[in-house]
Backbone bond lengths (Angstrom), bond angles and torsions (degrees), N, CA, C in turn:
res aa  C-N    CA-C-N  psi(-1)  N-CA   C-N-CA  omega(-1)  CA-C   N-CA-C  phi
1 M - - - 1.448 - - 1.533 109.56 -
2 R 1.320 116.35 -45.14 1.460 120.62 -178.39 1.526 111.22 -60.30
3 D 1.330 116.78 -44.59 1.466 120.32 -178.41 1.529 111.82 -65.68
4 A 1.321 116.35 -41.52 1.466 120.05 178.19 1.525 110.38 -63.56
5 A 1.324 116.73 -41.07 1.459 120.70 178.50 1.529 110.12 -62.66
6 R 1.315 116.45 -45.94 1.464 120.94 179.60 1.524 110.42 -60.32
7 D 1.325 116.67 -42.66 1.465 121.24 -179.05 1.524 112.53 -64.08
8 H 1.332 116.73 -21.01 1.466 120.95 -178.43 1.527 112.46 -108.32
9 G 1.318 117.36 14.49 1.454 121.59 174.65 1.511 115.93 77.73
10 V 1.311 117.76 20.30 1.460 121.31 178.52 1.530 108.30 -82.83
11 T 1.320 115.87 133.17 1.462 119.81 -178.95 1.522 110.91 -77.38
12 R 1.316 115.50 164.48 1.464 120.98 178.08 1.527 110.58 -61.10
13 A 1.331 116.57 -39.37 1.471 120.45 178.90 1.527 111.10 -65.13
14 Q 1.336 116.62 -41.90 1.463 120.06 178.71 1.524 110.80 -64.62
15 L 1.305 116.86 -39.80 1.458 120.75 178.49 1.533 110.34 -64.07
16 G 1.318 116.67 -42.83 1.459 120.21 177.65 1.516 112.47 -60.57
17 E 1.331 115.90 -41.63 1.465 120.42 178.92 1.530 110.77 -64.98
18 A 1.311 116.55 -42.74 1.467 120.22 179.09 1.526 110.74 -63.19
19 R 1.318 116.83 -40.55 1.468 120.21 179.37 1.525 111.14 -64.85
20 R 1.334 116.99 -38.83 1.472 119.98 177.87 1.525 110.57 -64.58
21 H 1.322 116.69 -41.27 1.471 120.20 178.65 1.535 110.49 -63.29
22 L 1.321 115.95 -43.72 1.471 119.59 179.13 1.529 110.98 -63.62
23 S 1.317 116.64 -40.61 1.462 120.70 179.45 1.522 111.21 -63.65
24 T 1.324 116.53 -42.97 1.468 121.27 178.70 1.525 110.58 -63.39
25 A 1.319 116.15 -44.60 1.470 120.08 179.57 1.525 110.62 -62.39
26 A 1.330 117.08 -42.95 1.463 120.84 179.72 1.529 110.87 -62.66
27 A 1.319 117.09 -41.06 1.461 120.71 179.12 1.527 111.19 -64.18
28 R 1.325 116.57 -41.29 1.470 119.95 179.44 1.518 111.33 -66.23
29 I 1.320 116.74 -42.76 1.465 120.52 178.99 1.522 110.21 -62.89
30 T 1.327 116.52 -44.45 1.465 120.91 179.00 1.520 110.60 -59.94
31 A 1.324 117.23 -45.00 1.465 120.78 -179.92 1.524 110.91 -61.77
32 L 1.323 117.07 -42.47 1.460 119.91 179.11 1.523 111.65 -63.96
33 L 1.315 116.42 -41.71 1.460 120.08 -179.55 1.527 111.59 -67.80
34 Q 1.316 116.81 -36.65 1.466 120.15 -178.40 1.516 112.74 -72.77
35 T 1.315 117.60 -31.17 1.465 119.76 -178.58 1.515 111.94 -85.37
36 G 1.334 116.74 -15.19 1.464 119.69 -177.55 1.506 111.61 64.85
37 R 1.325 115.52 31.07 1.459 121.23 -178.16 1.523 110.04 -55.58
38 P 1.320 116.99 131.34 1.461 120.21 -178.58 1.524 111.28 -68.50
39 G 1.292 114.59 152.02 1.450 120.71 177.82 1.508 109.43 -142.46
40 P 1.307 116.82 -178.55 1.468 119.85 -177.13 1.529 113.36 -63.13
41 D 1.314 117.30 -25.41 1.466 120.06 179.67 1.528 112.29 -92.19
42 R 1.337 117.75 6.13 1.466 121.21 -178.96 1.531 110.60 -130.62
43 P 1.318 117.89 59.23 1.464 120.21 -177.67 1.515 113.80 -62.01
44 D 1.332 116.28 -23.36 1.462 119.63 179.92 1.523 112.01 -68.96
45 R 1.311 117.07 -11.16 1.464 121.18 179.40 1.520 111.45 -110.93
46 G 1.321 116.41 22.25 1.448 119.86 175.59 1.510 115.03 92.61
47 G 1.326 117.93 9.46 1.476 120.25 179.38 1.506 111.84 -70.26
48 A 1.298 114.65 159.38 1.467 119.65 -177.64 1.507 111.96 -74.70
């Protein structure tokens, strides 16, 4: 990832910010999957 970013002119700060965003998104997705939170495609689990 770092090399591809460097090859496309992405700064170290921009890369760090992107990695933090990806980490946050991954944590949120993991939490949702672990809790089995209902959603619109899962009406059998109480979704709307």
